[in-house]
C-alpha positions, 0 to 999 in steps of 0.5 A, spaced: 917 920 108 911 916 111 905 914 106 901 919 110 905 925 108 907 922 101 899 922 100 897 928 102 894 934 099 899 939 098 897 946 102 900 950 096 895 946 091 888 949 095 887 956 091 892 957 086 892 965 082 887 964 078 887 967 071 881 971 071 878 974 078 870 972 080 868 980 077 871 979 070 869 972 069 862 975 071 862 981 066 863 976 061 857 972 064 853 977 064 854 980 057 853 973 055 847 973 057 843 979 055 846 977 048 842 971 048 836 973 052 835 978 045 837 972 041 832 967 045 826 971 048 823 964 050 829 963 055 830 970 056 825 968 063 830 963 065 836 968 063 833 974 068 832 968 073 838 965 073 844 971 072 841 978 069 838 979 076 842 977 080 848 981 084 854 976 081 856 969 080 856 966 087 850 969 087 848 965 080 852 959 082 847 958 089 841 960 085 842 954 078 845 949 084 838 949 088 834 950 083 837 942 080 837 940 087 831 941 089 828 935 092 822 933 098 826 934 103 829 940 102 826 947 097 830 950 093 829 956 098 833 952 103 838 950 099 839 957 095 839 960 103 844 954 105 848 955 099 849 963 100 850 962 107 856 957 105 859 961 100 859 968 105 862 964 110 868 960 105 870 965 101 875 959 099 869 956 096 867 962 091 875 962 088 875 954 087 869 954 082 872 960 078 877 956 078 872 950 076 868 954 071 875 957 068 877 950 067 872 948 062 871 954 059 879 953 057 879 946 056 872 944 053 871 947 045 864 945 047 864 951 052 864 958 048 863 962 054 862 962 062 855 962 061 854 955 058 858 951 064 854 956 068 847 954 066 847 947 063 853 942 065 852 937 070 860 937 071 861 943 073 854 942 077 856 936 081 864 940 083 859 946 086 855 941 089 861 937 092 864 943 094 858 945 098 858 938 101 865 938 103 864 944 106 858 941 111 862 935 111 868 939 115 864 942 119 861 936 123 854 936 119 855 930 116 848 928 115 846 934 111 853 933 106 850 926 105 844 928 103 846 933 099 852 928 095 846 924 095 841 928 092 847 930 087 848 923 085 841 922 082 841 928 079 848 929 075 850 922 074 856 924 078 858 921 085 863 924 090 864 923 097 864 930 101 870 927 104 873 927 098 879 932 098 879 936 091 883 942 089 882 947 084 881 948 077 878 941 075 874 939 069 869 933 070 868 932 062 861 930 060 862 927 067 856 921 067 858 915 072 864 919 075 866 916 082 871 919 086 871 915 093 871 918 100 879 918 101 880 920 095 886 926 093 885 930 087 889 935 087 889 941 082 888 942 074 886 935 073 881 933 068 877 927 068 872 925 062 866 921 063 865 914 068 872 915 071 872 911 077 877 913 084 876 907 087 878 902 092 879 895 091 876 893 099 872 894 104 878 897 108 877 903 113 883 907 112 886 911 106 883 906 100 882 911 094 887 914 089 892 921 090 892 924 082 897 929 083 897 936 078 895 936 071 894 929 071 888 927 064 884 920 066 880 918 060 874 916 058 872 909 063 878 909 066 878 905 073 884 907 078 883 903 084 886 903 091 892 907 094 895 908 088 898 915 087 898 918 079 904 923 079 904 929 078 903 930 069 901 924 068 897 920 063 891 915 063 888 912 056 880 911 056 879 904 060 885 902 063 885 899 069 891 902 074 893 898 080 900 901 080 903 907 082 904 911 075 910 916 075 910 923 073 909 925 066 908 918 065 902 914 060 900 908 062 894 904 058 890 898 058 888 892 064 892 892 067 895 899 066 902 899 063 907 905 061 906 906 053 911 912 054 912 919 055 906 924 056 910 929 052 906 934 055 908 938 062 900 938 064 896 933 059 889 936 063 891 942 059 891 940 052 886 934 053 890 930 048 887 922 047 892 919 044 897 914 048 904 915 044 
């Protein structure tokens, strides 16, 4: 098996079976929005504009993201029109965003309903922006994709190259300082905390960024550098520097990272336990 074949994003990882449909998630968002509008009249206008007046989850995501990414070269209306068109043309975008939203709600104890990350969580917003930028990149529209990346990086403090290949059910917890390079591959159901870097080790133009398999958890401040593969269900401890492949269901820690034991869980990304033993 060649390196390219070994590191390729497996097709079956792109759209996993979702535990809830977009309609079911939207019903929860609406219920929370109505409740909060009654409880917090000062915020009722915001909730009306983003959620209560919208036709569904896709529309609400497009509106909220457009609000946050408004810049001198792209108005809110222009962003919203672009996002809406992409969602209508590429149904997998909405499915990926539903999976990401579900991941936040079920892995982050600070999220008590899907309304909260939809409105406020920059990790979720940055992932949505990446997904739109990646769709543009795949269409050969590199300049608008890079502009979207640039604006998103400035607003959210999270820098994901549009060419990176990222599966579904991803949680960027807190998100601040996360960097994901151009040739990185991240499969489904991965959790990363703030200041994680999936970076290169030089100025090569080949595949030079990490491959992260399904179920992996990467702790805060960890740096994974070069075309290394993080095996399925592995765990990387906070502040580690990973320069070599990590076997599946293995925990590594340190600078440079070394094996400290088995993970003890099939998919650490779901458990979010930070201990290394």
